[in-house]
VOLUM-109408 format. One record per residue: x, y, z of N, C-alpha, C, O in turn; residue number from 1; residue in one letter. Coordinates in nm, 2 decimals, decimal comma, m for minus. Atoms other than C-alpha are relative to their C-alpha. Layout:
<sites>
X|Y|Z|X|Y|Z|X|Y|Z|X|Y|Z|NUM|a
...
</sites>
This chain:
<sites>
m0,07|0,13|m0,03|1,48|3,55|0,45|m0,07|m0,11|m0,09|m0,19|m0,13|m0,08|1|m
0,06|0,10|0,09|1,43|3,27|0,19|m0,05|m0,12|0,09|0,01|m0,16|0,19|2|p
0,05|0,11|m0,07|1,21|2,99|0,32|0,00|m0,13|m0,08|m0,02|m0,24|m0,02|3|i
0,00|0,11|0,08|1,25|2,75|0,03|0,15|m0,03|m0,05|0,23|0,06|m0,05|4|f
m0,13|0,04|0,06|1,55|2,56|m0,10|0,01|0,06|m0,14|m0,08|0,04|m0,22|5|r
m0,02|m0,05|0,14|1,69|2,74|m0,41|0,02|m0,11|m0,10|0,09|m0,21|m0,07|6|p
m0,02|0,10|0,11|1,68|2,56|m0,74|0,00|0,09|m0,13|m0,10|0,16|m0,16|7|y
m0,02|m0,08|0,12|1,80|2,72|m1,06|m0,10|m0,02|m0,11|m0,16|0,08|m0,16|8|a
0,09|0,02|0,11|1,60|2,56|m1,33|m0,09|m0,12|0,01|m0,06|m0,22|m0,05|9|e
0,09|0,11|m0,01|1,31|2,34|m1,23|m0,08|m0,02|m0,13|m0,10|0,07|m0,20|10|p
0,08|0,03|0,12|1,12|2,16|m1,50|m0,08|m0,13|0,02|m0,08|m0,18|0,14|11|g
0,08|0,11|m0,02|0,89|1,87|m1,56|0,07|m0,13|0,05|0,00|m0,21|0,12|12|p
m0,07|0,12|m0,04|1,16|1,61|m1,49|0,07|0,02|0,14|0,14|m0,07|0,18|13|g
m0,07|m0,03|m0,13|1,28|1,77|m1,16|m0,06|m0,09|0,11|m0,18|m0,10|0,13|14|t
0,04|0,08|m0,12|1,28|1,54|m0,86|m0,06|0,09|0,11|0,01|0,18|0,15|15|d
0,05|m0,09|m0,10|1,05|1,69|m0,60|0,09|0,01|0,12|0,08|0,11|0,20|16|p
m0,09|m0,01|m0,11|1,31|1,61|m0,34|0,11|0,11|m0,02|0,18|0,14|0,08|17|n
m0,10|m0,11|0,02|1,53|1,88|m0,50|m0,07|0,13|0,03|0,00|0,23|0,04|18|q
0,07|m0,13|m0,02|1,26|2,14|m0,43|m0,04|0,00|0,15|0,02|m0,06|0,23|19|l
0,05|m0,01|m0,14|1,07|2,23|m0,11|m0,15|0,03|0,00|m0,21|0,07|m0,10|20|a
0,14|m0,03|m0,03|0,72|2,26|0,03|m0,09|m0,08|m0,09|m0,17|m0,03|m0,18|21|c
0,09|0,08|0,07|0,54|1,97|m0,12|m0,09|m0,08|0,09|m0,05|m0,11|0,21|22|y
0,10|0,07|m0,09|0,23|1,78|0,01|0,04|m0,14|0,03|0,08|m0,22|m0,06|23|p
m0,02|0,13|m0,05|0,27|1,47|0,21|m0,14|m0,06|0,03|m0,20|m0,03|0,13|24|l
0,13|0,06|m0,02|m0,05|1,27|0,16|m0,01|m0,12|m0,09|0,05|m0,12|m0,20|25|l
0,10|0,01|m0,11|m0,23|1,04|0,21|0,06|m0,04|0,14|m0,01|m0,06|0,23|26|p
m0,07|0,02|m0,13|0,04|0,98|0,48|0,13|0,07|m0,01|0,18|0,09|m0,12|27|y
m0,13|m0,06|0,00|0,36|1,13|0,59|0,10|m0,10|0,06|0,06|m0,19|0,14|28|s
m0,11|0,08|m0,05|0,69|0,97|0,68|0,00|m0,14|m0,07|m0,06|m0,15|m0,18|29|n
m0,01|0,13|0,06|0,76|0,60|0,61|m0,10|m0,10|0,06|m0,13|m0,08|0,18|30|r
0,09|0,11|m0,05|0,53|0,30|0,64|0,09|m0,12|0,03|0,15|m0,18|m0,06|31|i
m0,09|0,10|m0,04|0,73|0,05|0,84|m0,03|m0,14|m0,06|m0,14|m0,18|m0,06|32|g
0,01|0,13|0,07|0,79|m0,28|0,65|m0,10|0,00|m0,11|m0,14|m0,10|m0,17|33|n
0,09|m0,01|0,11|0,54|m0,15|0,39|m0,14|m0,05|0,03|m0,22|m0,08|m0,06|34|g
0,14|0,04|m0,03|0,23|m0,26|0,58|m0,03|0,03|0,14|0,06|0,06|0,22|35|h
0,05|m0,03|m0,14|0,02|m0,20|0,89|m0,14|m0,07|0,01|m0,20|m0,12|m0,09|36|f
0,13|0,06|m0,03|m0,29|m0,34|1,06|m0,10|0,12|0,03|m0,07|0,21|0,10|37|q
0,10|m0,10|m0,02|m0,61|m0,13|1,06|m0,14|m0,07|0,00|m0,18|m0,13|m0,10|38|f
0,13|0,06|m0,01|m0,96|m0,24|1,18|m0,01|m0,15|m0,03|m0,10|m0,20|m0,10|39|s
0,00|0,14|0,02|m0,86|m0,60|1,18|0,05|m0,05|m0,14|0,04|m0,17|m0,17|40|g
m0,04|0,03|0,13|m0,73|m0,58|0,82|0,15|0,02|m0,01|0,21|0,11|0,05|41|r
m0,14|m0,03|0,04|m0,37|m0,61|0,69|0,00|0,08|m0,12|m0,06|0,05|m0,22|42|a
m0,01|m0,09|0,11|m0,29|m0,32|0,47|0,14|0,01|m0,06|0,23|0,04|0,02|43|i
m0,13|m0,01|0,06|0,00|m0,34|0,23|0,01|0,13|m0,08|m0,08|0,16|m0,16|44|d
m0,02|m0,12|0,07|0,14|m0,02|0,10|0,13|m0,01|m0,09|0,24|m0,04|m0,03|45|v
m0,11|0,02|0,09|0,37|m0,04|m0,21|0,10|0,11|0,01|0,07|0,22|0,05|46|p
m0,10|m0,10|0,02|0,70|0,14|m0,24|m0,03|0,09|m0,11|m0,09|0,05|m0,21|47|r
0,03|m0,10|0,10|0,67|0,46|m0,43|0,12|0,06|m0,06|0,11|0,15|m0,15|48|n
m0,12|m0,05|0,06|1,03|0,53|m0,51|0,10|m0,12|m0,01|0,12|m0,19|0,09|49|r
m0,10|0,11|0,02|1,29|0,29|m0,65|0,12|0,01|0,10|0,16|m0,09|0,14|50|v
m0,11|m0,02|m0,09|1,56|0,44|m0,43|m0,03|0,00|0,15|0,06|0,03|0,23|51|d
0,04|0,01|m0,14|1,37|0,40|m0,11|m0,05|m0,14|0,04|m0,13|m0,20|m0,04|52|e
0,04|0,13|m0,03|1,33|0,07|0,07|m0,15|m0,01|0,06|m0,20|m0,12|0,06|53|p
0,14|0,00|m0,06|0,99|0,17|0,23|m0,08|0,11|m0,07|m0,03|0,20|m0,13|54|l
0,08|m0,11|0,05|0,69|0,37|0,11|0,02|0,13|0,07|0,03|0,13|0,20|55|p
m0,04|m0,12|m0,06|0,76|0,73|0,17|m0,09|0,12|m0,04|m0,11|0,14|m0,16|56|l
0,08|m0,13|0,02|0,53|1,04|0,21|m0,12|m0,02|m0,09|m0,16|0,08|m0,15|57|h
0,11|0,02|0,09|0,24|0,89|0,01|0,04|0,02|m0,14|0,15|0,02|m0,18|58|g
m0,03|m0,03|0,15|0,21|0,97|m0,36|m0,06|0,13|m0,04|m0,05|0,16|m0,16|59|d
0,05|m0,13|0,04|0,05|1,31|m0,35|0,11|0,09|m0,06|0,09|0,17|m0,15|60|g
m0,11|m0,08|0,05|0,39|1,47|m0,40|0,06|m0,05|m0,13|0,14|0,02|m0,19|61|w
m0,05|0,06|0,13|0,46|1,25|m0,70|m0,10|0,02|m0,12|m0,07|m0,01|m0,23|62|l
0,11|m0,01|0,10|0,13|1,33|m0,88|0,01|0,14|m0,08|0,07|0,23|m0,03|63|g
0,02|m0,12|0,08|0,05|1,59|m1,15|m0,13|0,07|0,05|m0,24|0,02|0,02|64|a
0,11|m0,08|m0,05|m0,18|1,84|m0,98|m0,06|0,08|m0,11|0,01|0,13|m0,20|65|w
0,07|m0,08|0,10|m0,45|2,02|m1,18|m0,03|0,13|0,06|m0,07|0,14|0,18|66|k
0,04|m0,13|m0,04|m0,50|2,39|m1,15|m0,15|0,02|m0,01|m0,20|0,02|m0,12|67|v
0,14|m0,01|m0,01|m0,86|2,42|m1,04|m0,05|0,15|m0,01|m0,15|0,18|m0,08|68|e
0,03|m0,15|0,00|m0,87|2,80|m0,97|0,13|0,07|0,01|0,22|0,03|0,07|69|e
m0,12|m0,08|0,00|m0,62|3,07|m1,02|m0,03|0,15|0,01|m0,11|0,20|m0,08|70|e
0,02|m0,14|m0,02|m0,62|3,43|m0,90|0,14|0,06|0,02|0,24|m0,01|0,02|71|e
m0,13|m0,07|m0,01|m0,34|3,69|m0,86|0,08|m0,05|0,12|0,20|m0,07|0,11|72|t
m0,08|0,04|m0,12|m0,25|3,58|m0,50|m0,05|m0,13|0,06|m0,03|m0,16|0,18|73|a
0,05|0,13|m0,05|m0,42|3,24|m0,48|m0,01|m0,10|m0,11|m0,05|m0,07|m0,22|74|r
0,02|0,11|0,09|m0,42|2,91|m0,65|m0,06|m0,12|0,07|m0,02|m0,15|0,19|75|v
0,06|0,12|m0,06|m0,63|2,60|m0,58|0,04|m0,12|m0,10|0,00|m0,12|m0,21|76|r
m0,04|0,12|0,08|m0,48|2,26|m0,70|m0,07|m0,12|0,05|m0,10|m0,13|0,17|77|l
0,07|0,13|m0,04|m0,65|1,92|m0,71|0,08|m0,12|m0,05|0,15|m0,11|m0,15|78|t
m0,06|0,12|0,04|m0,53|1,57|m0,74|m0,10|m0,11|0,02|m0,15|m0,13|0,14|79|l
0,10|0,11|m0,01|m0,76|1,27|m0,81|0,08|m0,13|0,00|0,14|m0,17|m0,11|80|d
m0,06|0,14|m0,01|m0,63|0,93|m0,69|m0,11|m0,10|0,03|m0,08|m0,19|0,11|81|r
0,12|0,08|m0,04|m0,97|0,77|m0,68|0,03|m0,15|m0,04|m0,04|m0,24|0,01|82|s
m0,03|0,14|0,03|m0,82|0,46|m0,84|0,13|m0,06|0,07|0,18|m0,16|0,03|83|d
m0,12|0,05|m0,08|m0,53|0,43|m0,59|m0,02|m0,12|0,08|m0,14|m0,14|0,12|84|g
0,00|0,12|m0,08|m0,45|0,12|m0,40|0,12|0,00|0,10|0,23|0,02|0,05|85|k
0,12|0,02|m0,07|m0,47|0,09|m0,10|m0,07|0,13|0,02|m0,19|0,13|0,06|86|p
0,06|m0,13|m0,02|m0,54|0,46|m0,07|m0,06|0,06|m0,12|0,00|0,08|m0,23|87|y
0,08|m0,06|0,11|m0,81|0,60|m0,29|m0,05|0,14|0,06|m0,11|0,14|0,16|88|s
0,03|m0,13|m0,06|m0,85|0,98|m0,24|0,00|0,11|m0,10|0,04|0,09|m0,22|89|f
m0,01|m0,12|0,07|m0,90|1,32|m0,37|0,06|0,11|0,09|0,02|0,12|0,20|90|r
m0,07|m0,10|m0,08|m0,68|1,60|m0,25|m0,01|0,14|m0,06|m0,02|0,16|m0,19|91|a
0,01|m0,14|0,04|m0,70|1,98|m0,27|0,11|0,07|0,08|0,13|0,05|0,20|92|v
m0,10|m0,08|m0,07|m0,42|2,22|m0,19|m0,01|0,14|m0,05|m0,01|0,17|m0,17|93|q
0,01|m0,14|0,03|m0,47|2,59|m0,17|0,12|0,08|0,05|0,16|0,07|0,16|94|t
m0,11|m0,08|m0,03|m0,18|2,83|m0,18|m0,04|0,14|m0,02|m0,09|0,18|m0,13|95|c
0,04|m0,13|0,00|m0,24|3,19|m0,10|0,10|0,10|0,06|0,17|0,06|0,16|96|a
m0,08|m0,11|m0,06|m0,04|3,51|m0,03|m0,09|0,09|0,08|m0,19|0,14|0,03|97|l
0,06|m0,10|m0,09|m0,16|3,71|0,27|0,10|0,10|0,04|0,17|0,08|0,14|98|d
m0,10|m0,10|m0,01|0,05|4,02|0,24|0,14|m0,07|m0,02|0,17|m0,12|m0,13|99|e
m0,13|0,07|0,01|0,40|3,87|0,31|0,00|m0,14|0,05|0,11|m0,20|0,06|100|a
0,01|0,13|m0,05|0,28|3,54|0,43|m0,06|m0,10|m0,10|m0,16|m0,07|m0,16|101|t
0,05|0,11|0,09|0,24|3,22|0,22|m0,08|m0,09|0,09|m0,03|m0,14|0,19|102|l
0,09|0,09|m0,08|m0,06|3,02|0,35|m0,03|m0,12|m0,09|m0,09|m0,11|m0,20|103|v
0,02|0,12|0,08|m0,07|2,66|0,22|m0,10|m0,09|0,08|m0,07|m0,13|0,20|104|v
0,10|0,08|m0,07|m0,38|2,46|0,31|m0,03|m0,13|m0,08|m0,09|m0,13|m0,18|105|t
0,03|0,13|0,07|m0,39|2,09|0,22|m0,12|m0,06|0,06|m0,16|m0,04|0,17|106|p
0,12|0,08|m0,04|m0,70|1,87|0,24|0,00|m0,13|m0,08|0,03|m0,13|m0,20|107|d
0,01|0,13|0,07|m0,76|1,51|0,16|m0,13|m0,07|0,04|m0,17|m0,06|0,16|108|v
0,13|0,07|m0,02|m1,08|1,30|0,13|0,01|m0,14|m0,05|0,06|m0,16|m0,16|109|q
0,00|0,14|0,04|m1,10|0,93|0,13|m0,12|m0,03|m0,10|m0,23|0,00|m0,07|110|n
0,11|0,03|0,09|m1,29|0,82|m0,18|m0,01|m0,15|m0,02|m0,08|m0,20|m0,11|111|t
0,01|0,14|0,01|m1,24|0,45|m0,12|m0,12|m0,06|0,07|m0,20|0,02|0,14|112|g
0,12|0,07|m0,06|m1,50|0,19|0,00|0,03|m0,03|0,15|m0,07|m0,05|0,22|113|d
m0,03|0,03|m0,14|m1,32|0,13|0,33|0,07|0,11|0,07|0,15|0,19|0,01|114|e
m0,07|m0,09|m0,08|m1,20|0,34|0,61|0,15|m0,03|0,01|0,19|m0,15|0,02|115|a
m0,14|0,01|m0,02|m0,82|0,40|0,64|0,05|0,12|0,07|m0,01|0,23|0,07|116|l
m0,06|m0,12|m0,06|m0,60|0,62|0,85|0,07|0,09|m0,10|0,15|0,04|m0,18|117|p
m0,07|m0,09|0,09|m0,50|0,93|0,66|0,08|0,10|0,08|0,05|0,13|0,20|118|f
m0,07|m0,10|m0,06|m0,25|1,19|0,74|0,05|0,10|m0,11|0,05|0,06|m0,23|119|g
m0,05|m0,09|0,10|m0,12|1,50|0,56|0,09|0,10|0,07|0,09|0,13|0,19|120|l
m0,10|m0,10|m0,04|0,15|1,76|0,59|0,07|0,06|m0,11|0,04|0,03|m0,23|121|g
m0,08|m0,06|0,10|0,39|1,97|0,41|0,15|m0,01|0,03|0,18|0,01|0,15|122|l
m0,14|0,01|m0,02|0,76|1,91|0,37|0,06|0,14|m0,04|0,05|0,18|m0,16|123|l
m0,07|m0,13|0,03|0,95|2,24|0,38|0,14|m0,02|0,04|0,18|m0,04|0,16|124|r
m0,14|0,02|m0,03|1,32|2,22|0,36|0,08|0,12|m0,06|0,21|0,12|m0,04|125|s
</sites>
């Protein structure tokens, strides 16, 4: 049974929303009104897509991930957003085949000077 949305010819210009199973980080879903309060601070989060009125799913899914390690049934990808605003982070995503099971393990680390709420997930459609 297919678990991913079929796509005939993906390429560098393919919109990730046309595909499936991409990382949602440093937050998932939408940030209401593009800002929130945290630890007494007002945090503004910019829109990350022209066609969306609110910031959506962070920017991990929009970045160019680097292949850090590659094996026959496993790949480890990294994304460095240490210069991001307001979210500064480093992310790792490991994808591995365990017999007939795909195991995707996302991880995100705050590299900024201040604490922020982080979240992560995978969009599978």
